[in-house]
N, C-alpha and C positions, 0 to 999 in steps of 0.2 A: 942365831942368824933367821933362821926360817920361823919362829916364836915372833922375833922382832919384826919382821915382813907383816904376819897378819894381826898383829899391836896396832903397826901403823895403819893398815887396810880398814881394820874396823874403826880405827880412831878418824881418816876420813870420812866413812860411811856415816857415824855418828854426828862429825860436825855438819855435814851437807844435809842431812836430817834434823840437825839442831837448827841450822838459818832457815828451812822451807817453815820449819812451825813457827820459828819467831821472829822472822822477816815482816815487817809491817808491809800491808796495802798502802799504796800511795796513788792519790788522785790527783788529775790536774782539773784545769779550768773545765775543758770542753768536755771530760768523760763526767763529770759533777751535773754540769746540765744535762747532758744526755739522760744521764740515771734518774735526775729530778722530775723530767718531762714524763719519762717510763711510767715512773711509780707515784705519780701524784695522783689523788685519791677523787679532786676535782674533776680530773682530766677524762678520768674514766666515766664518771656520771653524764658527763657532756659526750662523750662516745655513743654511751648507750642513749642519750638526746637524739643526736643524731639519727641511731638506727630507727628510733621510733617515728622520726619524721618522715625517713624514706619508706616507711611502712603507710603513713599516715596519705603522701603526696599518691603512692601507687592504690591505695583504696579512694581517695578524692578521681581519679583517673577512671577506676572501676566504674563510677557513677555513671559515665556514658557508655558503658556496652549492658547489652540487657542481661537480664536475671532469669539464668535457666536452672528449673528442676525438673526431676526425675521421680517420679513416683510408683511403686508395682503392690500388688495384694495377694493372697492368695486365702481362700477361706472353701469350707467343706461342710456339707448338713447332716449331721450327726443323725436326726431319725430318716424313715425313709415309709412314710403311712401311703404312699401313692405306688409303693415298690419301682419306683424311677431307678434308670440304668444307674450301674454305680459311677460311669464316667461322668455324668449327668451331675453328679452332685459336689464335685469339682467346681469352683469357679476362679476363673484367671482374669488380672484387669491391669494395665501399664496404663502409665500418662507421662507424655514428656508436654512441657510448656515453658513457652519465654514470654517474659516481657520487659517492654522497655519503654521508659520515660524520654516523651518527646520534648518535653515543656515544664517546669515546674518554677516559674518566675526567675530565671537564671540566678538559681540559688547553686547547682551545679557549677557553672560559671564561676562564680565568688568563692564556692568552695576550695577550686582546684589552683585559683589564684594564691587565696589562704593557705595552703600546703607548699606551694613553691615557696613563698615569703617566710614561711616557719623554718622550711628546710635550710634555706639561705642565712636565715636569720642563727639557726643553732649551727651549723657551719661556722659560719664569723666568729660566734661567741665561742667555739672551741679554738681558733686561733688566737682571740684574745685572751684567754685563759693559758695559751703557752705562754703568751707574751709575761702575763705576770709570773706565772713558774718561773720563767727563765730569771726576769729581775729579781723576784726573791733570793734564786739560787745564787745568783750573781752577786747579789750583794752580802750575801750570807757570805760566798767563799773572799767578797774582799775583805768583809771584818775577820777571817780568818788568817788571810794575809798579811792585813795588818797589826794583829796580833802576835803573829809568828816575828817580825819586824822589831815589834816594842820589845817582847822578850829576850830579843838579840840584843837590841840596845841596852836593856838592865845586864845583860849578863857579862858584856865588855865591859860595860862599867862598874858591876861588882868586880872583875879582875882587874879594872886599874885602882879600886879603892883597893884591893887587896895587897896589890904591890905597893902604892901609896904606904900604905900602913907600916908593909916591913920596912920600906925607907924609911919611914919616921919613926920605927923603932931603932935601927940602927943608927939614927941620930942622935936620939934620945940617949942610948946607952954609950956614946961617945960624949955625952955631955954639952950636945949642940944643941938640943930641945929642951924643953921643960916636960915635965912629965903630963901637964894638961893637953900638950899637942896629941900625946899618944891616945887619951881618953879622946878627946876631939875626934880622933878620926874613928875610932872604934866605935864611936856612936854612930856615925855617918855611916860606918860602914855596914852597922846594922839596918839602918835606914835604907840601905841600899837593897840590903837581900830581903826586907819588907816588901821593898817595890818589887822586886822578880817574883817574889812569889803571890802577890796581886795578879803581876800579868800572865804570870803560868796559868794562874785559875779563871783569869778572862779568857787566856787560848782553851783553855779545856772547854769553857762554855760556848764560846764561838765554834768549835769543832761539835759540841753535840748539838748545837742548832743547825747545823748546816749539815749534819745525818737526817735528822729529823725531817729536813725540807728535800732532801732526798728521799726521802720514803725507807731507810734503814736505822738499825737500833743505835740511839744514841751510846750506846756503854761499847761500844765498838772502838779497838785502839789501832788507829788508822794516823796517816801523814797526808799531807797535801802539800803539793808545788808551789812555792812560792814565786816559782821565778816566770811562771804565765801570766803575773802580772807585772807591768813595769813599774821600779824601782825611783823612777826620775821622769819630768814631763818636759819635754821641749817646749819653750816658749812657742815655737812656728807651730807646732800641734795643735795649742791650747788657741790660738788666733785662728787655725785654720777651722775649728770647731764652731768659734763665736761666728766665723762669716758665714758660716754654712746655716747657722741657726737665723740670723740677722737681729731685729728687735723682737720687743715683745708681741706687737700686732704682730709681726709675720709668724710667730711662733704656734699664736692662736688659731691663724686661718690654717698653717698646717696639721693641728691638732685636729679641728672639726672639718679635713678633708681626709684623715687617715685613721684617726681613733676608731678600732674594729668593735669596742664597745659601743659606740656610738650609732655604728653602724649597723649592730646587729639588734639595738634596740629601735630604731627606725623601722628598720623591717620588721620588726614585730608590732609596731603601729599600725603598719601597712595592713599587717595580717589581719589585726584587730577591727580596722575599718571595714575587710573583706566578710567578717564574721557579721556588722551589722548588715550588709548587704543579703546574707544567706537570713539573717533574721527576717525581714523583710520581705521575701520571697513566701514566706507563709500565707501572704495576704491573695496570692496570686491565684489563679484556679491550675490544677497539674491536670496534662495529656499524657497518657499512656496507649500504648499499642499494644496486645499480647496477642499471642498465636499458642494452640496445644495442639497435640496428638494424643489420642484415647482409643483402646483398644481393649475389649473384655470379651471370654468366653469361656465356655468351660474346659478346654485343652488348650496346650500350648500348639495353638496352628489357629488358621483363618485370621493371619494378620492382614487380609487385603480387604478386610472387611472391616478397617479401621477407621476413624472418624477424624476429619481435620477441621480445625476452627479457625477467626483471626475475628479481633476485634479490636475497636478505638474508644477506650476510658476518659470521661472527663468528669472530674473532681475538683466542686465550688466551693471554698472555706467561706459558708455564711454566718455563722458564728461560734466560735469555739472556746468560749467562757473566760475571754480575753488574754489567750495562753500567748497568743503572738504578739500582743501589747509588751507582755512580758519579757519576750523573750529578747523583742526591741528596745526595750528600756535597758534591758540587762547588758548587752552588747555596747548601750550610750554610756553606761556605766564604766565598763571596762574599759573602753576607748579613750572617756575620761582619765581615767587612774593610769594608763599607759601613757597618755600625752603630759601628763603631770610627771612623771618618772621621766620622761624624755628631757623635759625643760629643766627639773633637778639635777639631770645626768650632765647637762649641758653648762651648768653651774658650777658643777664639781669640775669638769674638764678645766674652764678657764680658771679657775681657782687652784686647781695643781698645777697648770701651765707656768701659772706665775707664781706662785711658791718654788716650785723647781728652777724656774729663769733666774728668781733671786739667793736662791741657795747656790745654783753656777757662778752666779757674779761674786758672791763669798768666798767660794772654794777659790776661785781664779785671784781673788787679793791674798787670801789666806797662804796661798804659794809663793806668792812675792815677799810676802812679810815674813813667811817662814827662813826663805832661803837666805835674805839678808842676814835675820836674826840668829841662823846658825855660824854664817861665818862672823859675825860679831862675836859668836859666844866662844867658838874656838881661840880666835884672837885675843881674848879677855883671859880665856884659863892658860895658854899656854905663856901670856904675859904674868900673870898671876905666879905662874910656876919658876918662871925665870925670877922673880922679883922673891919668891920665895927660899931659892937656892945661896943668894945673897942677902937673905936676912930682911930685906926690905918690905916681906910681906908675912904676914901669919900663916898658919894651919886654916884657921878659920875662913882666912878670904880665901884659900884655896877648892874649900869645902863649897861656899859659896858660889864660888866661879864654875865648880863642877856641877853643882846643883841647876845653875842657869842652863850650862852645855847641855846636861842630859835631857834639861825640859826643853829648850830648842829642839833637840833632835827628833825626841817622840812629837813634838808641835808640827816638826815637817811630815813625818810618817802619816801623823792624820791630815796633814793639807793635802798630802798627793793621792790616798786612799778617798778622803772627803770628795775631791773633787771626779774621780773617777765616778764614783757612786754619784755626786750631783750631774755628771754627764748621761750615765743610763737612767737616773729619774728623768731626767728632761724628755730624754729618747722616748720613753714610756710614755710620758703624759701627753708628748706629738703622735704619737702613734707611729715612731719609726724604728722602734726597737726590733730589731732581728734576731727571730730566736734559730733560725738557721745555722 
């Protein structure tokens, strides 16, 4: 009895350990999105750009502050031809100075404004990158759930085919159906098996792509929850979103007011305009104030005999080998380039809104048609099966009806997830997709 208890105890331990090591990690939508945001390489680079912009703005503010320096020295005369006292051979000195720019052609003001604009642009760009990662991860998750649903439909279809083959074989053995009916059903069952294998492969590909977007090894054996996305879409929900978006013109206006990449690029253009002002400041004279304290002695004393100085300096650029002209022209070229990029971005935004709007319209129609098609295909399949039972239809008729049914079911699955994706794409294109 004791041995039996020990065996049961170790069996329970082994079972628990096996379940721990063999159970797959299951990810939900919210967890997938969070991991994707945490592991994205572009976001890491964007964060580094923000940190650089913070230091850049601090440096721009520092141009308003005085430049302070402290220097000191010690020297000793090694030869003593005049037999000077030993302590007089030492020489100590110190100098503390400060220099403050009073006027530099408004270059400091332009530089500080440029740094502010650049900082805001970097932060805004980070938020846009988050939206992009969010969209990519969300759409990849949609593809995984879609693939799960399609695999489930093909598995159910394969099970129905196996049951139908058993029924047809029984009727063949009873002499009710010819052998060709069995062959036809076996061929159809083979096709269903191939379709399931293809669907399972597409599921594995979709999972690998999602894991890659999450920044995780695509070879990981994990699962994803399918219940985090709806498997049906009420008409009221579809109408509510359409009313929220309005027409295409309204969507375009929303995009130009909300797109973060547009705002970031516009801030970058404004920062580039300040670079032009910085370049022009070299045409103006520079006025500085300076002050310093100096001390020198043969020993570390006598600080009361130090000297204090204060002065003003004026630097007027008369001829600098056309270097300022080059700076100005270079800034103008950069300003033109950024301006053209902004115009191109505006065109891309308008195009993306138009495409997303058309895709949403198509997805709405697909859902309506797919729902009606599934109902018709189900009615046709049931009717054909009843007719087959009374001998009014053939096995090929039933196979064709089943093909129509499984095709309509998969079309409905695609229509649902195409709509969810189109909805996300439109939100992204008009700048209202939230990654929170």
